[in-house]
Backbone as a chain_set.jsonl record, in Angstrom:
{"seq": "MEKGKVVVLVPEPKSKFVEWFVPKKNDTNMRVKLDILGSFVWDSCDGTMTVKDIVDKMKQEYGVFAESVDVRVSRYIQQLHAQKIIDISLKSK", "coords": {"N": [[-10.254, -20.827, 5.655], [-10.895, -22.33, 2.573], [-11.729, -25.361, 1.323], [-8.969, -26.313, 1.268], [-7.76, -24.043, 0.329], [-5.879, -21.06, 0.715], [-6.201, -17.983, 2.464], [-4.747, -14.904, 2.415], [-3.77, -12.15, 4.347], [-2.966, -9.039, 3.235], [-1.157, -6.034, 3.461], [-2.768, -3.046, 2.415], [-1.808, -1.193, -0.465], [-0.325, 2.016, -0.161], [-0.337, 5.464, -0.917], [1.567, 8.415, -0.53], [0.272, 10.793, -1.179], [-2.487, 10.125, -1.015], [-2.64, 9.519, 1.704], [-2.558, 12.015, 2.885], [-5.107, 13.049, 2.61], [-6.96, 11.141, 3.326], [-8.212, 9.704, 6.235], [-6.276, 7.671, 8.474], [-6.735, 4.179, 8.733], [-7.239, 1.632, 11.156], [-7.186, -1.097, 10.51], [-5.999, -2.058, 7.64], [-5.926, -4.11, 5.68], [-5.914, -6.217, 2.797], [-7.842, -8.952, 1.66], [-6.56, -11.723, 0.195], [-7.328, -14.302, -1.846], [-5.906, -17.317, -2.472], [-5.293, -19.488, -5.268], [-5.499, -23.083, -5.802], [-2.892, -24.015, -6.417], [-1.34, -21.82, -5.629], [-1.968, -21.82, -2.919], [-0.832, -24.243, -2.212], [1.904, -23.686, -2.594], [2.207, -21.612, -0.711], [1.686, -22.977, 1.715], [3.871, -24.635, 1.638], [6.048, -23.028, 2.038], [7.944, -23.142, 4.402], [10.35, -22.539, 5.478], [12.24, -24.501, 5.352], [12.251, -25.746, 2.912], [13.489, -25.657, -0.444], [13.039, -23.731, -3.493], [13.127, -25.516, -5.601], [12.562, -27.896, -4.213], [9.886, -27.394, -3.52], [8.684, -27.227, -6.062], [9.189, -29.851, -7.011], [7.744, -31.341, -5.097], [5.177, -30.39, -5.637], [4.804, -31.334, -8.239], [4.77, -34.077, -7.721], [2.462, -34.235, -6.176], [0.386, -33.172, -7.836], [0.81, -34.144, -10.388], [0.507, -34.353, -13.92], [-0.92, -31.988, -14.178], [0.69, -30.15, -12.918], [3.013, -29.997, -14.39], [4.399, -27.928, -15.814], [5.185, -25.973, -13.927], [7.475, -24.808, -12.923], [8.545, -22.191, -13.632], [6.354, -20.605, -12.958], [6.091, -21.028, -10.17], [8.55, -20.031, -9.271], [8.331, -17.302, -10.019], [6.095, -16.569, -8.524], [7.011, -16.9, -5.879], [9.019, -14.974, -5.934], [7.423, -12.682, -6.199], [6.013, -12.712, -3.745], [8.174, -12.293, -2.064], [9.09, -9.774, -2.97], [6.984, -8.185, -2.139], [7.372, -8.243, 0.497], [6.227, -10.295, 1.982], [7.155, -12.814, 2.411], [10.398, -14.07, 3.371], [13.483, -14.654, 1.751], [16.169, -16.838, 1.774], [19.423, -17.487, 0.648], [20.921, -20.536, -0.046], [24.135, -21.852, 0.457], [26.192, -24.022, -1.402]], "CA": [[-9.701, -21.531, 4.515], [-11.963, -22.988, 1.837], [-11.293, -26.533, 0.576], [-7.534, -26.349, 1.077], [-7.25, -22.791, -0.221], [-5.38, -20.134, 1.723], [-6.518, -16.559, 2.356], [-3.636, -14.157, 3.001], [-4.041, -10.732, 4.583], [-1.856, -8.259, 2.701], [-1.387, -4.603, 3.664], [-3.168, -2.303, 1.22], [-0.797, -0.223, -0.888], [-0.657, 3.389, 0.215], [0.463, 6.526, -1.518], [1.701, 9.567, 0.381], [-0.75, 11.756, -1.55], [-3.765, 9.684, -0.457], [-2.565, 9.604, 3.163], [-2.794, 13.398, 3.302], [-6.52, 13.386, 2.554], [-7.798, 10.067, 3.852], [-7.779, 9.333, 7.582], [-5.699, 6.332, 8.597], [-7.566, 3.137, 9.316], [-6.461, 0.698, 11.968], [-7.049, -2.362, 9.799], [-5.984, -1.763, 6.218], [-5.459, -5.296, 4.974], [-6.745, -6.804, 1.756], [-7.921, -10.416, 1.71], [-6.171, -12.301, -1.082], [-7.625, -15.73, -1.883], [-4.987, -18.01, -3.367], [-5.83, -20.681, -5.919], [-5.006, -24.321, -5.194], [-1.431, -24.082, -6.532], [-0.799, -20.768, -4.759], [-2.123, -22.309, -1.546], [0.165, -25.301, -2.037], [3.206, -23.024, -2.427], [2.166, -20.905, 0.574], [1.825, -23.969, 2.784], [5.195, -25.257, 1.536], [7.072, -22.051, 2.439], [8.09, -23.364, 5.841], [11.704, -22.198, 5.905], [13.165, -25.616, 5.162], [12.219, -26.211, 1.524], [13.965, -24.781, -1.512], [12.072, -23.588, -4.574], [13.145, -26.803, -6.316], [11.815, -28.853, -3.378], [8.462, -27.082, -3.633], [8.268, -27.628, -7.412], [9.182, -31.315, -7.065], [6.625, -31.806, -4.27], [3.959, -30.054, -6.357], [4.691, -32.268, -9.364], [4.363, -35.364, -7.155], [1.087, -34.115, -5.681], [-0.596, -32.84, -8.867], [1.12, -34.836, -11.632], [0.54, -33.645, -15.202], [-1.465, -30.65, -13.951], [1.756, -29.279, -12.416], [4.244, -30.262, -15.141], [5.133, -26.73, -16.236], [5.037, -24.973, -12.862], [8.771, -24.307, -12.461], [8.63, -20.736, -13.792], [5.245, -19.999, -12.207], [6.415, -21.072, -8.743], [9.657, -19.091, -9.047], [7.803, -15.931, -10.095], [5.186, -16.38, -7.394], [7.841, -16.709, -4.686], [9.665, -13.669, -6.093], [6.414, -11.662, -5.903], [5.806, -12.712, -2.301], [9.369, -11.677, -1.468], [9.099, -8.349, -3.334], [5.968, -7.507, -1.337], [7.786, -8.428, 1.898], [5.327, -11.234, 2.634], [8.058, -13.876, 2.862], [11.813, -13.761, 3.253], [14.215, -15.691, 1.02], [17.597, -16.917, 2.085], [20.151, -18.285, -0.333], [21.752, -21.586, 0.545], [25.392, -22.082, -0.23], [26.411, -25.46, -1.574]], "C": [[-10.812, -22.364, 3.881], [-11.395, -24.114, 0.99], [-9.797, -26.515, 0.266], [-6.94, -25.083, 0.505], [-6.916, -21.827, 0.91], [-5.878, -18.722, 1.424], [-5.424, -15.814, 3.111], [-4.083, -12.712, 3.192], [-2.801, -9.945, 4.191], [-2.144, -6.788, 2.954], [-1.751, -3.912, 2.349], [-2.064, -1.327, 0.843], [-1.254, 1.187, -0.559], [0.229, 4.354, -0.553], [0.494, 7.692, -0.532], [0.609, 10.601, 0.101], [-2.096, 11.411, -0.919], [-3.759, 9.81, 1.058], [-2.829, 11.013, 3.672], [-4.287, 13.693, 3.44], [-7.452, 12.348, 3.166], [-7.306, 9.704, 5.247], [-7.251, 7.901, 7.606], [-6.697, 5.392, 9.244], [-6.668, 2.233, 10.144], [-6.185, -0.594, 11.217], [-7.128, -2.093, 8.3], [-5.396, -2.929, 5.438], [-6.455, -5.711, 3.909], [-6.733, -8.31, 1.956], [-7.618, -10.937, 0.312], [-6.41, -13.807, -1.01], [-6.719, -16.384, -2.921], [-5.69, -19.187, -4.024], [-5.156, -21.911, -5.311], [-3.481, -24.435, -5.281], [-0.761, -23.014, -5.666], [-0.872, -21.175, -3.301], [-1.09, -23.381, -1.231], [1.543, -24.695, -1.789], [3.264, -22.338, -1.072], [2.401, -21.863, 1.73], [3.22, -24.605, 2.792], [6.328, -24.315, 1.957], [7.243, -22.107, 3.955], [9.494, -23.064, 6.349], [12.708, -23.319, 5.716], [13.269, -26.048, 3.705], [12.789, -25.177, 0.566], [12.855, -24.658, -2.556], [11.993, -24.896, -5.352], [12.38, -27.868, -5.529], [10.308, -28.653, -3.534], [7.929, -27.524, -5.001], [8.172, -29.145, -7.512], [8.004, -31.899, -6.283], [5.29, -31.554, -4.974], [3.738, -31.011, -7.526], [4.268, -33.656, -8.88], [2.888, -35.34, -6.764], [0.064, -33.981, -6.809], [-0.3, -33.444, -10.236], [1.171, -33.937, -12.848], [0.039, -32.21, -15.059], [-0.367, -29.66, -13.561], [3.058, -29.429, -13.198], [5.039, -29.002, -15.463], [5.07, -25.62, -15.194], [6.35, -24.338, -12.42], [8.853, -22.779, -12.49], [7.554, -20.054, -12.96], [5.563, -19.947, -10.714], [7.528, -20.073, -8.426], [9.164, -17.648, -9.053], [6.899, -15.613, -8.907], [5.972, -16.112, -6.112], [8.565, -15.366, -4.758], [8.681, -12.538, -5.774], [6.134, -11.578, -4.407], [6.97, -12.033, -1.588], [9.389, -10.168, -1.742], [8.102, -7.548, -2.51], [6.21, -7.674, 0.163], [6.813, -9.307, 2.68], [6.118, -12.432, 3.156], [9.496, -13.391, 2.718], [12.489, -14.942, 2.559], [15.654, -15.672, 1.48], [18.249, -17.845, 1.079], [21.018, -19.282, 0.394], [23.044, -21.676, -0.24], [25.634, -23.59, -0.279], [27.71, -25.885, -0.939]], "O": [[-11.578, -23.024, 4.583], [-10.657, -23.858, 0.038], [-9.406, -26.685, -0.889], [-5.743, -25.036, 0.221], [-7.598, -21.792, 1.934], [-5.964, -18.32, 0.264], [-5.199, -16.058, 4.297], [-4.701, -12.124, 2.305], [-1.72, -10.155, 4.742], [-3.255, -6.327, 2.692], [-1.134, -4.154, 1.312], [-1.453, -0.706, 1.712], [-2.438, 1.507, -0.667], [1.402, 4.079, -0.802], [-0.463, 7.912, 0.209], [0.081, 11.215, 1.029], [-2.769, 12.276, -0.36], [-4.778, 10.173, 1.645], [-3.288, 11.176, 4.802], [-4.689, 14.493, 4.286], [-8.601, 12.651, 3.486], [-6.122, 9.426, 5.433], [-7.715, 7.038, 6.861], [-7.41, 5.76, 10.179], [-5.479, 2.092, 9.861], [-5.077, -1.126, 11.278], [-8.219, -1.92, 7.758], [-4.48, -2.754, 4.635], [-7.667, -5.582, 4.08], [-5.724, -8.877, 2.374], [-8.334, -10.63, -0.641], [-5.779, -14.506, -0.217], [-6.765, -16.042, -4.103], [-6.569, -19.81, -3.428], [-4.334, -21.784, -4.404], [-2.841, -24.896, -4.336], [0.268, -23.273, -5.042], [0.051, -20.909, -2.53], [-0.541, -23.427, -0.131], [2.267, -25.128, -0.892], [4.258, -22.464, -0.356], [3.214, -21.596, 2.616], [3.692, -25.058, 3.834], [7.447, -24.765, 2.204], [6.756, -21.245, 4.687], [9.798, -23.307, 7.517], [13.907, -23.11, 5.902], [14.265, -26.65, 3.306], [12.596, -23.975, 0.744], [11.861, -25.383, -2.51], [10.903, -25.333, -5.721], [11.634, -28.654, -6.113], [9.552, -29.616, -3.662], [6.856, -28.122, -5.09], [7.191, -29.673, -8.035], [7.347, -32.833, -6.743], [4.385, -32.387, -4.922], [2.613, -31.447, -7.772], [3.494, -34.336, -9.553], [2.158, -36.305, -6.993], [-1.0, -34.596, -6.757], [-1.092, -33.268, -11.162], [1.803, -32.881, -12.821], [0.526, -31.314, -15.748], [-0.48, -28.466, -13.842], [4.111, -29.022, -12.708], [6.268, -29.028, -15.383], [4.917, -24.449, -15.544], [6.334, -23.41, -11.612], [9.192, -22.153, -11.486], [7.816, -19.033, -12.325], [5.328, -18.926, -10.067], [7.457, -19.354, -7.429], [9.539, -16.86, -8.185], [6.945, -14.512, -8.358], [5.638, -15.205, -5.351], [8.709, -14.69, -3.738], [9.06, -11.546, -5.151], [6.029, -10.48, -3.861], [6.774, -11.29, -0.627], [9.674, -9.378, -0.843], [8.335, -6.377, -2.213], [5.376, -7.301, 0.987], [6.596, -9.103, 3.875], [5.797, -12.994, 4.203], [9.764, -12.413, 2.02], [12.105, -16.094, 2.764], [16.279, -14.615, 1.564], [17.681, -18.872, 0.707], [21.751, -18.938, 1.321], [23.039, -21.585, -1.467], [25.328, -24.323, 0.661], [28.063, -27.064, -0.984]]}, "num_chains": 1, "name": "protein.A"}
């Protein structure tokens, strides 16, 4: 980790066509370096915080720099979920 930034190992995307011709590798992960806000969200995904909690915490931590992060954080979490990197559970009120 570099100055508070997170590096995530993500499985490389594979196509069935490529798998026919390219031998399988044991370690097929890509290194994804997150920016400071992405790292903040990653570290906050601890299973107890809601998306709103994460946004509020980010606004407290980064002030004006994080004022319009609501949509960005929501999309980022949706992308992590779509790629099966994190799991999302819906809380009932």
